[in-house]
C-alpha positions, 0 to 999 in steps of 0.5 A: 479464456480470453482467446476463446472469448475473442473467437466467440465474439468474432463468430457472433459478429460474423453471424450477425453480419450474415443475418443483417445481409439476409434480413436487415438493412432494407432501404427501399426507396419510398414510393413517392416520386414526381409525376412523369409527363407521359403519365398524364392524360389529355386534360393534364391530370393523371388517371387517378385524378389526385389533388394535392393539399398542404400537408400537416403534422399530426401529434405522433410526428407523421403526416396527416392528410385529407382525403385527396392528399399525398406524401409528406413532401406534398408534391409527389404521386405514388408509383408502386414498385412491386417487391419481386425477386431477382429472377422476376426482374425484366430488362437487366442492363448491368449486374455485378458485385460492388462494395457499398458504403454503409454508415453507422456500422463497424464494417464501413463497406459491404459487398452486394450484388447490384442490378441496374434495370430500366427503372431502378438500381437495386442490390441483393444479398447475392446473385442466386435466384430468389435472393432477397432484394435489400434496397432500391433507388428509383431512377428519374431525370433528377438523379445524378451520378458522380464519376470516379475520381483519382483522389478517392482512389489514392485515399482508399484504394478503390474507384468510387461512383456516387448515385444520388436519389430522392431519399438515398445516396449510394456510394459504390466502390470497385477496384477496377477503373473500367468497371466503375466507368462502365457502371457510371455510364450505364446509370447516366444513360438511364437517367438521360432517357427519363422524361422530365418530372413535374411537381404538382405546383408546376401542373397547377400553374399550367392549369391556371395558365390554360384557364386564366380567362375562366375565373370560375375554374381558376377559383376552383383550382385555388379552393381545392389545392391548398398548396397554392395558398398561404400557410403558417406551417412549414414546407417539407420539400421545394415547390419546383423540381431540383436535381438530387445530390450535394451542392458541390456536384450540381452548382457552385458552392463555397459559401456553406450551402447545402443541397439546392433542395435543402436551401429551398426549404430553408428559404421558405422558413426565412420567408415565414420569419419575416412576419415576426421580425423586428428588422426585416432588412437583414432577412431580405438581404439574406434571401436575395444573396442566396438567390444571387448565388444559387440561380435555380432558387429564384423561380422557387422563391417567386413561387413561394412568395406568390403562395404566401400572398394568396388567400392570406387570412389578414392581408392588410396587416404589416406582417403580411405586407412583408411578403409584398416588400420582399416580392418588390425587392425580388422584382427589382433584382432578378427576373423569373423564368418565362413560365413563372413570370406569366404566373406572377403577372397573372397573380398580380392582376388577380390581386389588383382586381380583388383588392383595388386601391389597397396597399397590395394593389400599390405593391402589385402595380409597382412590381409590374412596372419593375418587371418591365425594366429589371435586368439581372443585378451583379450585387444584392441591393444595399440596405438603403435601397431595400428600405426605399423599395419597401416604401416604393420610393427612389434613392437619392444619389450624390454625383460629384464633379471636378472641383468642390461641386456635386449634384443630387439625383433621384435614381431607381434600381434600374437607372444606368450610368448613361442615364445619369450622364445625360441628366448631369449634362442637362443639369450643368448645361453641357448638352451642346458640348462637342466633348463627351462625359462619363461617370467614374468610381473614385476614391483618394487613391484610385478611379475607374470609368463606369460602363454605360450600361452599369446599374448605379444601384449596383455601384452604390452597393459596392461602395457600401460593401467597401465601406463595411470592409474598410471599417472592419479593417480600421476598427483597431486603428484611429487613422482618420487619413486612411479612413478618408482615403477609403471613401468612395464616390461617383464622379462626373468628368470629361471622358473624350477631349475631342475639341479643347479649343472650343471650350469657353473660358467662362463655362463649367466645362473649362473648370472640368478641363483645368481640374482634370489637367491638375489631377494628371499633374499630381499623378505625374502624368504630365511630362514637364521640367521642375520649374514648370511643375513649381509654376503650375503648383503656384498657379493652383494655389492662386486659383484656390486661395487667391493672393498670398497670405501667411494666415491662409491654410495651405494644402499639403504638397502632394496635392500640388506637386508630383510626390514621386519626383521628390522620392526619386531625387532623394533615392538617387542622392542616397544611392550615390557611393559614400566614403566608408568609415576607417574601421570598415576600410580596415576590416575590408583589408583583413585576410579571411583566415583571421575571421572566426570559424563556423561552429559554436559561435556561428549562431551568435555571429549570425544573430549579431549580423542580422541585428546589425542589418536591421539596425542599418535598415532602420537608420536608412529609413530614418535618413530617407524620411529626413531627406524627404522632409528637407526636399519637400520643405525646399520645394514648398518654399520655392512654390510659395515664393512663386505664389507671392509673385502672382498677386492680382491674378484672378481665378480665371487668369490663373486657370488660363495660365495653368492650361497654357503651360500644360498645353506645351506638351504635344500629348495634352488631352490624351489619357495615359495608361501604364504599359508593363511591356511592349513589343512590335512585330518589327522586333523593337520592345521596351518596358514601363511605357505610357500608352496615350489614347487621344482624339486623333491618335494613339502614342507611346511615351517613355514615362516622364518624357515629353516626346512620343516614341511612336504615334499612330493616327486612327487612319493608320490603325487597321484593328485593335482589341484584346489578344489574351487576358493581359495583352492589348493588340493594335495592328497599324499597317503591316505592324502588330503592336502588343502591349501587356497591361492591366487596363485592357477594358479601359483602353478598349472602352476609350478607343471605342468612345473616340471612334464612336465620336468620329462616327457622329461627326461624320454623321453630322457632315463634318470633315473627318478623314478617318474611316472606321468599321465595326468589329468582325471578330470577337474581341477585335474592332476592324476599321472601315466605313460604318453607319452612324452609331447609336446611343449604345456606342457612347463612351463607357459602353462595355466592349 
């Protein structure tokens, strides 16, 4: 009996499967497709003259429309496809058996007869005439095809292709690779021949553009097309056309996004949540982040915001102004495409004419001005910036400069680093300086020059993100020192030291020079003997604290003296060979046969050895720390004794003496970059060097040594540039010099800045015996005569 029951069940199952193939599982593509351009008459309307309205939901869940409404996604016209048999299909391009993935059934893949025509991909129960068509996927230019991949073949034993349509996704399988490629090529070819489809919103935008000088026609368009006006109901499909298919196959994914069409609908829901949100900033940041990640959605959000700010029932309420606030943030972050930009400008002018001297008028005026200046942002605006934009105000930015000083400047979302540098020079009286300046991103451990075209708002956003990250990492630790080191700031500093001798001792520029020289000393980038370094440290104390006093708070040693010198000295002393204890000497003389053999005791011996090694390492670390403290105390004592001898030195005298010692190095004024590897076309090579970029030359130094290994004046350099991802190349005469470094962009920027400064001097008629030329290759600058540079060639301008 059990065996008969199993047979009966399998027979019934097979019978139900056959019935399902012949009569069930019909998945006709719904006939709501977007209009093709060739379907339009000369006046931009289809022969049927369909007007699109905002869809509503009836009580039973179906879409309710007025007389002239269309599909539930309110943006498609009906294209009826006749339900004909297999023998009636014209122009069959490809046909054959394929397996299709059917979900929600015991049989995962089923075999169907597929037919590709000029308009659709259909599948039937069989190849015979009169076979019933079980499904249709209408092909438009928005469909997409995913080609066969080896991973799926390894997992299933089949080559698969995936076809994405508006309502359905066909996952098809075959055992033959050539057959899968043939189908994919044929379907893609059909898709490529299809004319671009347009949504009703696009058609209406075009109608508005054509009739923008006829207010009556424009008003008629708005009144008879609710899709252009504010709605409280949900949106069921995007206002603009997007390719069908999953996000991973159309745009970059990795952040949990769905398809672009799905994200467009979700964004409209987020927009509607703004009306009732207690705190709108997180929602605004989320919308902007999605638009930053998914570029195609920017135009969509602009269209949605124009829709929600048109014919609003209560335009002057705080809830409605949230749409204008988001539109303001969008206009300062992204520029829409040309067509949407024209539509947006028309909308803003229309609002200003309809509601003069209102809040909407103020927002429209602000947005119009922002659109003239906006460049695509690298980061989503920070919390503070969004709050300022919502009230149409500027942000207050603090810019530090060497020493304890700082300046506060008002900036907008469009302010660049070059603008801030110019304003800082004016504020500090440095307009006539022969040297050039730049902004730096800086914390206690790291700094980097800011590109001249970089937006300050983007930098402040990065600082906010870094702060949030560091707080989350330090939340379990109460380490104030680590927290202070993670604080970021903008710093205004000397960038190209072109003429150190012309700097007045009483000027703030002299303070800049002294402070930045001390930064090099502390980083260990000023080659000098230990006596000179201790003398510099004592002069630094005299400059900061005045005459010696036992009650004066003394800064830590690592702010006065290069700490790496102490560590190197201690490590060298500890690595010297020491006499072994007698027991270890005796153990070394024991024959190996007397040791324990491997076997039962091996694990015990290994554990004992590991424990002993760990204990030895801990002892070495403790000894190292103890020696470091001893050395630091000894060095600090010497510095304090020298400080006592400087009694009576003024701050100006101390700074002058400090710079006098520093100028003894021939490379004074250059910027040093670490080079991991260097090789010349003559065959010489070396590791761990410094590349010094100065006003007149480029030099190579061994780290810690004062004399240059090689030096090349700018007159000798024929070209320079980035060779690959981590190699910088300089051609001097008949020699090619290759440097492996992580500072490629910074070296390139600084050399560009020095060459630009030399061009400016030539333009002013000053004597400069160096000829320079613009780049004639991507990534390289070739040197010869050129015209006077523009402001875009100022320092910190990106290569």
